[in-house]
N, C-alpha and C positions, 0 to 999 in steps of 0.2 A: 830392396827397400831397407830402411832402418827401422829401429824399434819404435820411432815416432814418425811424424810426417804423414798422417792419415788423409786420404782424399775424401772430400765430402761426397757421399753417395745419395742419389735421389733427392738432391737439394736439402739433405738433412732430415727429410720426412720419412715416415714409415714405408718400407718397401712394398711395392704392389704385389699382388698374388703371384707367386713363382719367382719374385725378385730375391736376389742374394746380395748381402753386404760382405764383401771379402775381408780378409785379415788386414789389408792395408787401407781399408776405407772405414768411414764412420758415419753415423748419422748426427744430428745436432747434439750438442753437448747435454742438453736437458734429457734427450732420449738415451743418450749413451750412459748417463748416470743412472737412469732407471734400469737399463739392462745390466749394469754393473751391480746394482741392488739385487737383481734376480739371481746373479751368480753367487752373490754373498749368501743368500738364503739357501741356494741349492747345495752349497758346500758346507754350510754352517753346522748342521747336526752331526755329521760324522767327524768333522774336524774338531769338534769338542768332545764327542763321546769316546773316541778311540784313545785319546790321551788319558781319560779317566780310567778306562779299562787297563791301560798299560801302567797306571800309577805315575803319570807324568802331569805337569801343570797345563791345564787347558788353556788358560790365558796366553801363556808363553807359546803354546802350539799355534793358536790362531794368529798371533802376531808374527811368528816366524813363517806361517804359511803365506802371509802376504809378502814377506821379504823374499821368500823362496820363489814366489810367482813372478816377482819383478826380475829377479836374477835370471829365471828361465826365459822370460820374454826377450831379455837382452842377448842371451846366448844363442837363441834360435833366431835372432835378428828380426823378431816380430812376425815371423812366417807361420808359427804353429800356435793358434790360440788355445790357451790351456790355463786351468787353475791348478796349483799344487796344494792339495790338502793333506791331512794326516793319513798315512798308509795303514791299511788293516793287515797288510802282508807281514808285519813284524810282530803282531800280537802274540802269535804262538811262540816265537823265540824268546819274546820278552817274559811271557808266562813261565817258560822253562828256566830262564835265568833267575827269576824271583823264586821259583820252587827250590832252587839250589842254593838260596840264601843271598843272591846278588842284589845290590841296591841300585838306585837310580844312576849313580855314577857309572857303574859297570854296564848298566843298560844302554846308556847314551854313548859310552865308549865303543860298545860293540856295534851300535847303529852307525856311528861316525865312520868306522872302518868299512862298513858295507857301502856307505855313501861314496867313499874314496874308490872302492872296487867298481862301483857303477860308473864313476867318471872315467876310469881306465878303460872299461868296456866301451864307453862312448867314444873314446879317442880312437880305439881300434876299429870300431864300426865306421866311424867317420872317414877314416882313410882306406879300410879294406872293403867296406860295402856291407850291407845288412845281411848278406848270404852267410857271412861267417857266424852270425848268431843262429841261423837256421841249422848250420852243420853241427854246431856244438850242442845246441838245445832244440832238437827236433820236436814236433808236437807231442809225440808219445811220451817223451821225457818230461816236457814242460807241464803237460797235464797231470802227470803223476806227482810232480813236486808240488804243484799248486794244491792238488787234492790232499796230500799228506799234511801240508801246512794248515789247512782248514780242519781237518778231522782230528789232527793231533790235539786241538784245543777242547775237545769234548770233556776230558776230565776237569778242565778248569771251570767249565759251566757247572758240571755235576758236583764238584767239590768245593767250589768257592762262592759262586754267585747265587745259584739256585737255592740252596739250603737257607739262605738268609731269609727268604720270604717265598715260599713255594706258590701260594695263591696269587700274590702280586705278579710273580714271574710268569704264571700261566695266563693270566688276564692280559698282561703286557704283550706276551708272545702272540695271543690270539688277535689282539688289536693290530699289531704290525703285519700279521699275515693277511688279515681282511683289508687293511688300508693299502697294502701293496698291490693287491689283486683287484680290488673293487674301485679304488679311487682312480681318478683320471688325471692325466696331464701333470701339471705341477704338483698337486697334492700327492700323487703317487711317488714322485721323486723324493719327497721328504718324509716318507712313511716312517723311517727310523727316528727322525726328530719328533714326529708327531707321536710315535710310541713312547719316547722318553717323556714328552709333556704329559701324555695320558697316564703313564705309570706314576709319574711324580704326583699329579692331582689325586690319583686313586689311592696312593700311599698316605697322603695328607687326610683324605677322607677316612680311610681305615683307622688312622690314629685317633681320630675324634669319635669314631663309632665303636671300635673294638678296644682301643687303648693300646698299651705296649705289646711288644711281641718278644718272645724269648728265643734267640738264635745267636749265632756267632756273627758279630758285625764285621764289615771289611777291615782286614788287618788285625783282627782279634784272634785269640787262641781258645777262648771258652765261651759258652753260651751265657748270655746276660739278658736282663730285661731292658729294653730300649725302645724309643719311638723310631718309626721308620724313617721319618724326616726330621733332621736336626739342622737348624739354621744359625747355630752359635757362631760358626766361622763366617757366615754371610753377614751377621750383624756387625762383626768386628772388622770387615773388610772395607777398604776404601773405595769411593766411587771412581776416583781418578788416581793412577799411579802405575809405576812400572812393576811387574810381577816380582814378588818377594824372593829372597834368596833361600835356597834349601838349608834346613838345619838337621844335622845328623847327630846321633848319639855317639858315645864312645865305641859302641860295638858295630857302628856303620849303618844302623837303621835310621830311616828318614822320618823325623818328626813333622817337618814342614816341607811340602813338595813345592819346589820353585825353580829358579835358575841355578845352575852349578857347572862346574868343569867336569869333563868325563874322566874316568879311569879305565884301564884296559886289561882284560883277562883273555888269554888265548882260548880257554875252554869256553867262555861266554861268546866270544867272536865267532866261533865255530857253530854255535847254536843259532846265531842270527844270519850268517852269510847266505844260507839257502833263500832267504827272502829277496836277495838280489835277482834271482831268477824270475820271481813273480813281478818285480819292478820292471825287468826287461820286457817281460810279456805285456804288462799293462801299458808301458810307454809305447811299445810297438803297435799295439792295438789302438791306441789313442791317435797316433800319427796316421795310421791307415784309415781310421774311421773319418777323421777330419779330411784327409785327402779325398776320400770318396764323396763326402758331402759338398766339399768346395770345388771338386773338379780339378784341383791342382796337384801335381806330382810332388809330394813332400818327402819322398824317399831319401833325397840327399840331406835332409834335416833329421833323419833318425838318429844319427850318432850325436847330433847336437841336443836332441831331446834327452838322451841318456845323460849326457854331460850336465845339462841344466838341472835334471832331477837329482843327479848325484851331488852336485855343488849345493843345491838347496838342502838336501838331507844332511850333508856334512856340516853345513854352517849352523843349521837348526840344532843338531845334536851337540854341536861344540859348546853350546851355552845351556844345555839341558832340555832342548825342545824335542819335538816328535819327528819321525821320519816322514817324508813327503812322497807323493805320487800324483800323477794326473788323475783328474776325477771324472768319472763317468756321468755324474749328475750334471756337470756343466756342459758335457757333449749334448746331453738331452736338452738343455736350455737353448743351445745353438740350433739343434735339429728343429725345435718347435718354432723359434723365431726366424731362422735362416739368416741370422745376423752373426758373422764370424769375426767381427772386428776385435782386434786385440786391444783396442782403446777401452772396451768394456771391462776387459780383464785388468787393466791398469786401475780403473775405478774400484773394482772389487778388492784388488790387493791393498790399496790404500785404506779402504774402509776396514779391512781385516786388521791392518796395523793399528788403526785407531781403537778398534774394539779390544785389542790386547792391553790397552791401557786402562781397562775397567776391572779392577780386581773383584769388585762385588759381583759382577756377572759371572766371572770364572768361578767364584766361590759357590754360587747357586748351582752351576753344573757340577762341580766337584762333590756337592752334597747329594747327588742322585742316590736314592736308595738302592741297596744291593739287590733287592728282589726285581727292581726295574732293569737293572743291568743284566740280571739272569734271563729275563724274558727277551731282551734284545739280542743277547749274545748267542742264545740258542739258535736264532734265525741267522744271524750274521756269520757265525762259524761254519754252520752247515752250507750257507751260500758260498763261502770261500772254497770249501771242499768240492761242491758241485761245479764250480767254474772249471775245475780241473777236467771233469767229465764232459763239460761243454767244449772245451778245447779238443778233446778226443773225437767228439761227434762231428765238429765242424771240419776237422782235418781228416776224417775218414780213417782213423787208426784202426787197424785190423788185429783184433785180439785172437783171431783164429791162428795167427802166425806166432809161434813160440818165442820168437825174437822179442815181440812186444809183450806177450803175456807173462813169461816166467821171470825175467829180471825185474820188471816193474811190480809184479806181485810181491816179490821179496822186499823191494825198496819200500812199498807202501806199508807192509806189516811192521818193518823195522821202524818206520818213521811214526806211524800212528800208535804202535804199541809201546814205544819207548825203549826199544832194544838198544844196548850199549855194547861198546867194545873198548876194553881196558888196555891201555898201553903201559902205564906206569902207575904207581900209587896215587899220583897227583894229576894224571892226565888220562881222560877217556873221551870217546865220541859216542854220542847216542842220539836217540830221538830223530828230530828233523834233520840234523846234520848227517848222521849216519844213513838215514833213508835216502837223502838226496844223493850221497856219494854212491850208494848201491845202484840207484836208478841211472845215473850218468855213466859210471864206469862199467857196470855189467851190461847195460844196453849197448853201448858202443862196442864193448868186447865181443859179445855174442854176435852182433851184427857184422862185425869184421870177419869172424871165423865161420859164419854160418854158410851153408851151401848157397850158390848163386841165386837159386829160385826163392830162397827165404829172406834174403837181404832186403832191408827197407830203404827205398830211395828217399833221401831226405828233402829232396826238392820235387817230390811227387805232387799229385793233385791234392786239392784241398785249399784251406784258407790259412796258409801259414804266413810268415812274415813277408814273403814276396808276392802273395796272392790274396791278402786280406788281413783280417784282424786275428792275430795270434791268441791274444787273450781278449775276447770280445768285451765291449763296454757293458754288456749285460742288457742292451737294449731289446725291447720286444715291441711288437706293433700293437698298439691299442685299437679298439674297433673304429675309432675316428681316424686311424691311420698316422696318428702322432706317436713318435717314439717315446717310450716311458722308461728311462734308465734306472731301474731299481737294481743297482749293482753294489758289489762289495765295497768299493772305495767310498763309501760315503753313505752307505745305506746298510764301500766295500767296496771286498775282497778287497768298496770301492772300496 
């Protein structure tokens, strides 16, 4: 099939119970537009929240997410229904870059290189087959890397967001937890977005009830009296327009966050590259999940999915946008509706592009109080880390075996604790990058030299790339039997 040319299913009407609308089919355009709107809402919260956390422009992020989705659908030839929203997997690397004084140009330059690397991986997988990924990144290693990416962010929460307003952070965190667990269906999928709205309104109420708070605001260096919610930038923003250009001071600091061209630093690139492993796992999990739901064998499109996401990430970061990945929330919409038509994703992508041309809305999101981000990131960063454990559990990784236990233990502590290795006065590797290197090199090394009875079979039982979702979409069964994907990529990891 082509990226277009959908066949009309069920006369364009709502499918009967048990009915499935395949990727190359569609309902009436009215219903398709409605489904597209659902996909927009599902991806919306995280696609806006994560750029704010990374210090990038949310308007540009949502606009480029639509562009990236269109590119992805072309590259997979319309066979893999997916929305590409902002990836959470880069948040830790970006935080590390900014902690070392890097600005947005260097952040997006490092992300761009990661996108190119993912494209190269996709080309290799397309011609060599998905088993090559399993050999290089077995579940034991992938789980460890995803875990250290998430848990490495703990100091960012404790040192940057949470101190801005501890009580708003606590109440926002509690709301997100309750919403994710107790809400059902669609509302559970947007728990993070609901938490943002809740925290925003609560901050506004606290300003009127308790007045100013004394804390270090985002981007500040000392505690000052300030209101939790400031809409100065919202009032000055236009209703319609292209995201503005970044403005940098002479020392490289960003005064206005907008579109810009990237710059490149090898030190910062190494901090970001481990995130590619998470993208590989996420995309593989997405393809497998959709394959299982539709009953179609999509393994031949795994490499194309990598390429599509890589091209999307590369293009978005080339103009200062956020990295992209396939979104678990949108898998949940498909699971609930049993409509897998890529036509709905075209609608969602076009709506996202149009939303990107509303600077005022982006300014509202950019004005999210730091305490609200503190409450949200406590949950999100922990979820990213625990997805690593989820990979281990689903793939039956045996930690009674020293081959798994010892090298991964070293890699985790190096990555989470920020251990560094200095090569020259101007070049060192540390944190996530060093932890990832330890996990990959030492695991393969000891597995190669270990006695035969201790060696880990990389194509063994479990739910790896060839037998299920490597990085699960985070779906859990609700009491009604409906899948509720509260996952990292949009809630995270999505």
